[in-house]
C-alpha positions in Angstrom: -15.6 16.7 24.7 -12.4 17.5 22.7 -13.0 18.2 19.0 -10.5 17.3 16.3 -10.4 18.4 12.6 -8.6 16.4 9.9 -7.3 18.4 7.0 -7.0 15.9 4.1 -9.4 13.3 5.6 -9.8 11.5 2.3 -6.5 9.9 2.4 -6.6 6.2 3.4 -4.5 6.6 6.6 -6.2 10.0 7.5 -9.6 8.3 7.2 -8.4 5.4 9.4 -7.1 7.9 12.0 -10.5 9.7 12.0 -12.2 6.5 13.0 -9.5 5.9 15.8 -10.1 9.5 17.0 -13.8 8.9 17.3 -13.1 5.5 19.2 -11.1 7.6 21.7 -14.2 9.7 22.2 -13.3 12.8 20.3 -15.7 14.8 18.1 -14.4 14.3 14.7 -14.8 16.3 11.5 -12.7 16.8 8.3 -12.3 18.1 4.8 -10.7 17.1 1.5 -11.1 17.6 -2.1 -11.3 15.2 -5.1 -12.3 12.3 -2.8 -12.8 9.0 -4.5 -13.7 5.3 -3.5 -13.0 3.3 -1.6 -12.0 5.8 1.2 -14.9 8.1 0.6 -17.5 5.2 0.8 -15.8 4.3 4.2 -16.2 7.7 5.6 -19.9 8.0 4.5 -20.8 4.5 5.7 -19.0 5.3 9.1 -20.9 8.6 9.3 -17.7 10.7 9.6 -18.7 14.2 8.7 -16.6 15.9 6.1 -16.6 19.0 3.8 -15.6 18.6 0.2 -13.3 21.4 -0.6 -11.1 23.5 1.7 -12.1 26.8 3.2 -11.1 28.8 6.2 -14.8 28.7 7.4 -14.5 25.0 8.1 -12.5 25.8 11.2 -15.0 28.4 12.5 -16.1 26.0 15.2 -12.6 26.3 16.7 -11.5 22.7 17.1 -9.2 21.7 20.0 -6.9 19.9 17.6 -6.1 19.9 13.9 -4.4 16.8 12.3 -2.6 17.6 9.1 -2.3 15.2 6.2 1.1 15.0 4.6 -0.3 16.0 1.1 -1.2 19.5 2.7 1.1 22.4 1.9 1.3 26.0 2.8 -1.4 28.0 0.9 -4.1 25.6 1.9 -6.8 27.9 3.3 -7.5 25.6 6.4 -3.8 25.2 7.2 -3.3 29.1 6.9 -6.4 29.5 9.2 -5.1 27.0 11.8 -1.8 28.8 12.0 -3.4 32.2 12.2 -5.6 31.1 15.0 -2.7 29.5 16.9 -4.7 26.1 16.9 -2.7 23.0 18.1 -1.6 21.0 15.0 -0.3 17.5 14.9 0.9 15.4 11.9 -0.9 12.1 11.4 2.0 10.1 12.8 2.2 12.3 15.9 -1.5 11.9 16.5 -1.2 8.1 16.1 1.7 7.9 18.6 0.2 10.2 21.2 -3.5 9.2 21.1 -3.4 5.6 19.9 -0.2 3.7 20.4 1.1 5.1 23.7 3.3 2.6 25.6 1.9 -0.7 24.1 3.8 -3.0 21.7 3.8 -1.4 18.3 4.1 -3.7 15.2 5.3 -1.6 12.3 5.2 -3.1 8.9 7.7 -1.3 6.5 9.3 -1.7 3.2 8.9 -0.7 -0.5 6.3 -3.3 -1.3 3.8 -5.5 0.4 3.0 -3.3 3.4 -0.6 -3.1 3.1 -1.3 -6.8 2.6 1.1 -7.9 5.3 -0.4 -5.4 7.8 -3.9 -6.6 7.2 -2.9 -10.2 7.4 -1.2 -9.8 10.7 -4.1 -7.9 12.2 -6.6 -10.4 11.0 -4.6 -13.4 12.3 -4.3 -12.0 15.6 -8.0 -10.8 15.9 -9.1 -14.3 14.4 -7.2 -16.0 17.3 -8.9 -13.9 20.0 -6.3 -11.2 20.5 -7.7 -7.8 20.5 -5.1 -6.1 18.4 -5.5 -2.6 17.3 -4.6 -1.8 13.7 -4.4 0.8 10.9 -4.1 -0.4 7.3 -3.2 1.8 4.4 -5.9 0.4 2.2 -9.4 -1.2 2.6 -9.2 -4.6 4.1 -12.1 -6.9 3.3 -12.1 -8.6 6.7 -12.7 -5.3 8.5 -15.6 -2.9 8.5 -13.0 0.0 8.5 -9.3 0.4 7.9 -8.5 1.1 11.6 -9.5 0.2 15.1 -7.9 0.9 18.5 -8.1 -2.5 20.2 -6.4 -3.2 23.6 -3.4 -5.4 22.7 -0.5 -4.6 20.4 -1.1 -2.1 17.6 -0.4 -3.2 14.1 0.4 -0.3 11.7 1.6 0.2 8.1 4.9 2.1 8.4 5.4 4.4 5.3 8.8 5.9 4.7 7.3 8.9 3.1 7.8 12.3 4.9 5.5 13.1 7.9 4.2 16.6 6.9 5.0 19.9 5.4 6.7 20.8 8.7 8.4 17.5 9.3 10.6 15.8 6.8 11.1 12.6 9.0 9.7 9.3 7.6 6.4 8.4 9.2 7.4 5.2 10.6 9.9 6.8 12.9 7.1 8.2 15.0 5.2 5.0 15.5 7.3 3.8 18.5 8.3 0.5 17.0 8.9 -2.5 19.2 8.6 -5.2 16.5 9.4 -4.3 12.8 9.0 -5.9 9.4 11.1 -4.6 6.5 9.8 -6.6 3.6 12.2 -5.1 1.1 14.1 -1.8 0.2 14.2 -0.3 -3.2 14.4 3.2 -4.5 11.0 4.8 -4.5 9.6 8.3 -3.7 11.9 10.2 -6.0 10.3 13.5 -4.9 11.8 13.2 -1.4 14.7 10.7 -1.8 17.7 11.4 -4.0 18.8 7.9 -4.5 18.8 4.4 -2.9 21.4 5.5 -0.3 18.9 8.1 1.0 16.2 5.5 1.2 18.6 3.2 3.1 19.4 6.0 5.6 15.9 6.5 6.7 15.4 2.8 7.2 18.6 2.7 9.1 17.1 5.2 11.6 14.2 2.9 11.9 16.4 0.0 12.8 18.3 2.1 15.4 15.1 2.9 17.4 13.9 -0.8 17.8 14.4 -1.7 21.6 16.6 -4.5 22.6 13.7 -6.7 23.6 12.0 -6.0 20.3 12.3 -7.7 16.9 13.4 -7.0 13.4 12.1 -9.2 10.7 13.8 -8.7 7.3 14.4 -10.0 3.8 17.3 -12.3 3.5 17.3 -11.8 -0.3 17.6 -8.0 -0.3 21.1 -6.7 0.1 19.9 -3.3 1.6 17.9 -5.1 4.2 20.7 -7.4 5.3 23.2 -4.4 5.4 20.9 -2.6 7.8 20.1 -5.9 9.8 23.8 -6.0 10.7 23.4 -2.7 12.6 20.4 -3.9 14.8 20.6 -4.0 18.5 17.6 -6.3 18.7 16.9 -9.8 17.7 16.8 -10.3 13.9 14.8 -13.1 12.0 15.1 -13.3 8.2 12.9 -14.7 5.5 13.4 -15.3 1.8 14.3 -17.9 -0.8 18.0 -18.1 -0.2 19.6 -20.8 2.0 20.6 -18.3 4.6 17.0 -17.3 5.5 15.7 -18.4 8.9 12.2 -19.0 7.2 13.1 -20.2 3.8 10.4 -20.4 1.0 10.9 -23.7 -0.8 7.8 -23.8 -3.0 4.6 -22.1 -4.2 1.8 -24.0 -5.9 -1.4 -22.5 -7.3 -4.7 -24.3 -7.2 -7.9 -23.3 -5.7 -5.6 -21.8 -3.1 -1.9 -21.1 -2.9 0.2 -23.8 -1.2 3.3 -22.2 0.7 6.0 -24.6 1.5 8.8 -23.4 3.8 11.5 -24.3 6.1 11.4 -22.8 9.6 15.0 -23.2 10.8 15.1 -26.5 9.1 11.5 -27.7 10.1 9.3 -28.3 7.0 6.0 -26.6 7.2 3.1 -26.0 4.8 0.4 -23.2 4.8 -2.6 -22.8 2.4 -3.4 -19.3 1.5 -5.9 -17.4 -0.5 -3.3 -14.9 -1.5 -1.8 -15.4 -5.0 1.8 -15.1 -6.1 5.3 -15.7 -4.8 5.5 -12.2 -3.5 2.4 -12.9 -1.2 3.9 -16.1 -0.1 7.0 -14.1 1.1 4.7 -11.5 2.7 3.1 -14.4 4.6 6.5 -15.7 5.9 7.3 -12.3 7.1 4.0 -12.1 9.0 4.7 -15.6 10.4 8.1 -14.6 11.6 6.8 -11.4 13.3 4.1 -13.4 15.3 6.3 -16.2 16.4 6.6 -14.7 19.8 2.8 -14.8 20.1 3.1 -18.6 20.1 0.1 -19.1 17.9 -0.6 -22.7 17.0 -0.2 -23.9 13.4 -3.8 -24.6 13.1 -4.6 -21.1 14.4 -2.5 -19.6 11.6 -4.2 -21.8 9.0 -7.7 -20.7 10.3 -6.5 -17.1 10.0 -5.3 -17.6 6.5 -8.4 -19.6 5.6 -10.6 -16.6 6.5 -8.4 -13.8 5.2 -10.1 -11.9 2.3 -7.2 -9.6 1.2 -7.3 -5.9 0.5 -9.1 -4.0 -2.1 -7.3 -3.0 -5.3 -4.7 -5.7 -4.8 -5.5 -8.0 -8.0 -9.1 -7.5 -7.2 -11.4 -8.9 -9.6 -13.8 -6.3 -10.9 -15.6 -8.3 -13.6 -15.4 -11.9 -14.6 -17.7 -13.5 -17.3 -17.3 -15.9 -20.2 -16.0 -13.0 -22.4 -13.6 -11.2 -20.2 -11.8 -10.9 -16.8 -11.1 -7.4 -15.6 -8.8 -6.8 -12.3 -7.7 -3.6 -10.6 -4.4 -3.4 -8.8 -2.6 -0.8 -6.7 1.0 -1.5 -8.3 2.8 1.7 -9.5 6.4 0.6 -9.0 8.2 -1.5 -11.8 9.1 -4.2 -9.2 5.4 -4.6 -8.1 4.1 -4.3 -11.7 6.3 -7.1 -12.8 5.6 -9.3 -9.9 1.9 -9.0 -10.2 1.9 -9.5 -13.9 4.0 -12.7 -13.5 1.5 -13.9 -11.0 -1.4 -13.3 -13.4 0.6 -15.3 -16.0 0.6 -18.3 -13.6 -3.1 -17.9 -12.5 -4.5 -17.4 -16.1 -2.3 -19.4 -18.4 -2.8 -19.0 -22.1 -4.8 -15.7 -21.8 -3.9 -12.6 -23.6 -2.7 -10.2 -20.9 -3.8 -6.6 -21.1 -2.4 -4.0 -18.7 -3.4 -0.4 -18.4 -1.2 2.0 -16.4 -1.6 5.5 -15.1 1.8 7.2 -14.4 0.8 9.0 -11.4 3.2 8.5 -8.4 6.1 10.8 -8.0 8.5 8.0 -8.9 6.7 6.5 -11.9 6.2 9.8 -13.7 10.0 10.3 -13.8 12.4 8.7 -16.3 14.5 7.1 -13.5 12.6 3.8 -14.0 12.2 4.3 -17.8 14.0 1.1 -18.8 12.7 -0.9 -15.7 9.2 -0.1 -16.6 9.7 -1.4 -20.1 11.0 -4.7 -18.7 8.1 -4.9 -16.2 5.4 -4.1 -18.7 6.9 -6.6 -21.3 5.4 -9.4 -19.2 2.1 -8.3 -20.8 0.9 -8.8 -24.4 -0.9 -5.3 -24.7 -0.1 -2.1 -22.8 -2.3 1.0 -22.6 -0.8 4.0 -20.9 -2.7 7.1 -19.7 -1.1 10.5 -19.9 1.3 11.5 -17.2 -0.8 12.9 -14.2 -0.1 16.5 -13.8 2.8 16.4 -16.2 3.4 20.1 -15.9 4.8 19.6 -12.4 7.9 17.8 -13.9 10.6 19.1 -16.1 10.7 17.5 -19.6 14.3 16.3 -19.1 13.2 14.3 -16.0 9.7 13.2 -17.1 8.8 9.6 -18.3 9.0 9.5 -22.1 5.7 7.8 -23.2 6.6 7.7 -26.8 9.9 6.1 -26.0 8.1 3.6 -23.7 5.8 2.7 -26.6 8.6 2.3 -29.1 10.7 0.2 -26.8 7.7 -2.3 -26.0 6.8 -2.4 -29.7 10.4 -3.5 -30.4 9.6 -6.4 -28.0 6.5 -7.2 -30.2 4.0 -5.8 -27.7 0.9 -4.0 -28.8 1.0 -0.5 -27.3 -1.7 2.3 -27.1 -1.5 5.7 -25.6 -5.0 6.6 -24.3 -6.7 9.6 -25.7 -8.1 12.3 -23.7 -11.7 11.7 -24.7 -13.8 8.6 -25.2 -11.2 6.4 -23.4 -13.6 3.6 -22.4 -14.6 3.1 -26.1 -11.0 3.3 -27.2 -10.1 0.5 -24.8 -13.1 -1.8 -25.3 -12.8 -1.7 -29.1 -9.3 -3.1 -28.9 -10.1 -6.0 -26.5 -10.7 -9.6 -27.7 -12.8 -12.4 -26.2 -11.1 -14.1 -23.3 -8.7 -11.1 -22.6 -7.4 -10.8 -19.1 -7.4 -7.1 -18.4 -5.6 -5.5 -15.4 -5.8 -1.8 -14.5 -2.6 -0.7 -12.4 -2.7 2.6 -10.6 -2.4 4.2 -7.1 -4.9 6.7 -8.1 -8.5 6.6 -9.6 -7.7 6.4 -13.4 -10.2 9.4 -13.5 -13.2 6.9 -13.4 -11.9 4.8 -16.5 -11.9 1.5 -14.5 -15.6 1.8 -13.7 -16.5 3.0 -17.2 -14.7 0.0 -18.9 -16.3 -2.4 -16.5 -19.7 -1.0 -17.1 -19.1 -1.1 -20.9 -18.0 -4.7 -20.8 -20.8 -5.8 -18.5 -23.4 -4.5 -21.0 -21.7 -6.4 -23.8 
């Protein structure tokens, strides 16, 4: 039986791929460092063996194949050992293409924002309607026991534009053999590998070029970059958005116990009820609807799928709610996503003081490129806490986000702003909260345990 070792198994996608490898009958092991929930919990629950910490000895069992996470670089002892031993090494996308997707239809969900939720929604709607779709979601979807399964029908996968591995600068989504593609939106992101928006557009243009003629491109009619690339497509194009030119046009969003989504599908009025909150999620739902039209799902089948969809962890996930306070956790780390989600919270919790805590961590957010846009996004809140810049020493001071300036600019807009201290952070936060506050942590990392500490402190009080 073939054995496979995942270097960097704690990444969400890598953990999902480990489960897929086991479904294929491979013997699976892996390693990582600084693992944190929810991925580490998923690995343990699924009994995937892994070692915490990298060491050459972890490859002593001479695996048949090594899968390399894209966060792994030269100098990693396991990568160096694999190279010295001349072991076969594949990137994660290469493994998925070869061992999982093969020649079956590949539904690739791409774009700067909304990929994880849209991927999970499509996979759930298909499977809830009796279609054995495989999937790999870049997060922990509440409807599924794990973030990936092989399935026998089409494969639904979150298509990231980030680079493939230390050896391969191509965007991951280029290797997923796409037949049906969603590009939800295109904005500048991943400043560590893309110089500007034009460079981001260039990699999405390559994605559009490899969609077959009998495939499908679903894209955002309100996004100029999306429409520029759609004009180059050699496949059928379906658009969604709020503008009058969209094939699926969002005409209204109403929040109650559930969200009512009203839209026109090529002039026909339709309504869906969704547990997902916010206009951005209504647009994600329309994109998913457009992609699956060729599956000819009945309207009530779509509604049943939405009724039972439980969302994705860390997407406006309620961590604590009592008579004194509500605490949520969210993955947003780009100004556009931060603003959209804060605006959604304003709609859902009118009249509450909105407190947001950010962890400048992603390679884009820690740079000053988005300095002013971040001010504008955070101005939606009443109170802002910012953690220190994660691994600030990696970035030159001239290009680094200026937290003191961020604080001053927000205070000029009459916002209360606090920079978190290095010690006793949970006490620092809780002492400044008021009864009925709505508190939202926004980070693509772990906030070094602060979220759990604050939730525990507020639970006691």
